[in-house]
C-alpha positions as CSV (number, residue, x, y, z in Angstrom):
1,M,191.8,-36.7,403.7
2,E,193.3,-40.1,403.9
3,V,190.0,-41.6,404.5
4,L,188.8,-39.9,401.3
5,Y,191.7,-41.4,399.4
6,F,191.1,-44.8,400.9
7,V,187.4,-44.6,400.0
8,L,188.2,-43.4,396.4
9,G,190.7,-46.2,396.1
10,A,188.2,-48.8,397.3
11,L,185.6,-47.5,395.0
12,S,188.0,-47.5,392.0
13,V,188.8,-51.1,392.8
14,V,185.1,-52.0,393.1
15,T,184.3,-50.1,389.8
16,L,187.2,-51.8,388.0
17,F,186.1,-55.2,389.3
18,A,182.5,-54.4,388.2
19,V,183.6,-53.3,384.7
20,V,185.8,-56.4,384.3
21,S,182.9,-58.5,385.5
22,V,180.4,-56.9,383.1
23,F,182.8,-57.5,380.1
24,R,183.4,-61.1,381.2
25,I,179.7,-61.8,381.6
26,K,179.1,-60.2,378.3
27,S,181.7,-62.4,376.5
28,E,180.3,-65.5,378.3
29,L,176.8,-64.6,377.4
30,K,177.9,-64.1,373.8
31,E,179.7,-67.5,373.8
32,F,176.7,-69.2,375.5
33,T,174.3,-67.7,372.9
34,K,176.6,-68.8,370.1
35,N,176.7,-72.3,371.5
36,E,172.9,-72.4,372.0
37,I,172.3,-71.2,368.4
38,S,174.7,-73.8,367.1
39,R,173.1,-76.5,369.2
40,N,169.6,-75.5,368.1
41,Y,170.8,-75.3,364.5
42,N,172.2,-78.8,364.7
43,S,169.0,-80.0,366.4
44,V,166.8,-78.5,363.8
45,G,169.1,-79.9,361.0
46,H,168.9,-83.3,362.6
47,T,165.1,-83.0,362.9
48,I,164.8,-82.0,359.3
49,D,166.9,-85.0,358.3
50,E,164.7,-87.3,360.3
51,L,161.5,-85.8,358.8
52,E,163.0,-86.0,355.3
53,N,163.9,-89.7,355.8
54,N,160.5,-90.4,357.2
55,L,158.9,-88.7,354.2
56,Y,161.0,-90.7,351.7
57,R,160.2,-93.9,353.5
58,R,156.5,-93.0,353.4
59,I,156.7,-92.1,349.7
60,E,158.4,-95.5,349.0
61,D,155.7,-97.3,351.0
62,L,153.0,-95.5,349.1
63,E,154.6,-96.3,345.7
64,R,154.8,-100.0,346.7
65,M,151.1,-99.9,347.7
66,L,150.3,-98.2,344.4
67,D,152.2,-100.8,342.4
68,K,150.5,-103.6,344.3
69,K,147.0,-102.0,343.6
70,E,148.0,-101.5,340.0
71,N,149.0,-105.1,339.6
72,E,145.8,-106.2,341.4
73,L,143.7,-104.1,339.0
74,I,145.6,-105.5,336.0
75,D,145.0,-109.0,337.3
76,Y,141.3,-108.3,337.8
77,A,141.0,-106.8,334.3
78,D,142.7,-109.9,332.8
79,K,140.3,-112.2,334.7
80,L,137.4,-110.1,333.4
81,H,138.8,-110.3,329.9
82,N,139.3,-114.1,330.1
83,H,135.8,-114.6,331.5
84,L,134.4,-112.5,328.7
85,Y,136.1,-114.7,326.1
86,D,134.9,-117.8,327.8
87,E,131.3,-116.6,327.9
88,M,131.5,-115.4,324.3
89,N,132.8,-118.9,323.3
90,K,130.0,-120.5,325.2
91,L,127.5,-118.2,323.5
92,Y,129.0,-118.9,320.0
93,G,128.8,-122.6,320.8
94,Y,125.2,-122.3,321.8
95,V,124.3,-120.2,318.8
96,D,126.1,-122.6,316.5
97,S,124.3,-125.6,318.0
98,R,121.0,-123.9,317.7
99,T,121.8,-122.9,314.1
100,D,122.8,-126.5,313.3
101,K,119.7,-127.9,314.9
102,T,117.5,-125.4,313.0
103,A,119.3,-126.2,309.8
104,D,118.9,-129.9,310.3
105,G,115.2,-129.4,311.0
106,V,114.7,-127.3,307.9
107,A,116.7,-129.8,305.9
108,K,114.4,-132.6,307.1
109,H,111.3,-130.6,306.3
110,L,112.7,-129.8,302.9
111,A,113.5,-133.4,302.3
112,E,109.9,-134.4,303.3
113,I,108.5,-131.7,301.0
114,Y,110.7,-132.9,298.1
115,K,109.8,-136.4,298.8
116,K,106.1,-135.5,298.7
117,L,106.5,-133.6,295.5
118,D,108.3,-136.5,293.9
119,L,105.5,-138.8,295.0
120,D,102.9,-136.5,293.7
121,K,104.7,-136.3,290.3
122,N,105.3,-140.0,290.1
123,P,102.5,-141.9,291.6
124,V,103.5,-145.5,292.0
């Protein structure tokens, strides 16, 4: 009987030790899980912040490139506009000189015609 009491006492101590160990492991696992979740949450938050910063920098780079291209396009349009006016002025000058030359030629011919008409009216 004493052996039975001894065995029951030993088993109660082992059972008590097992129950305490299970609860201790459970609380440690809960704490570990909480720490891992917190660490992962912080890591994800940090990664999101980095991605957000990279995205903002990329957007700013693209805006600078867009502004640069816009300015280049405006400069190109200004050059075309100036070239157009230069060519139009050359064309107007050419047309003006041709018109003056034609007018001078017509005036000479008219002068010759009037001169001949005057000679025909007044023979010397």
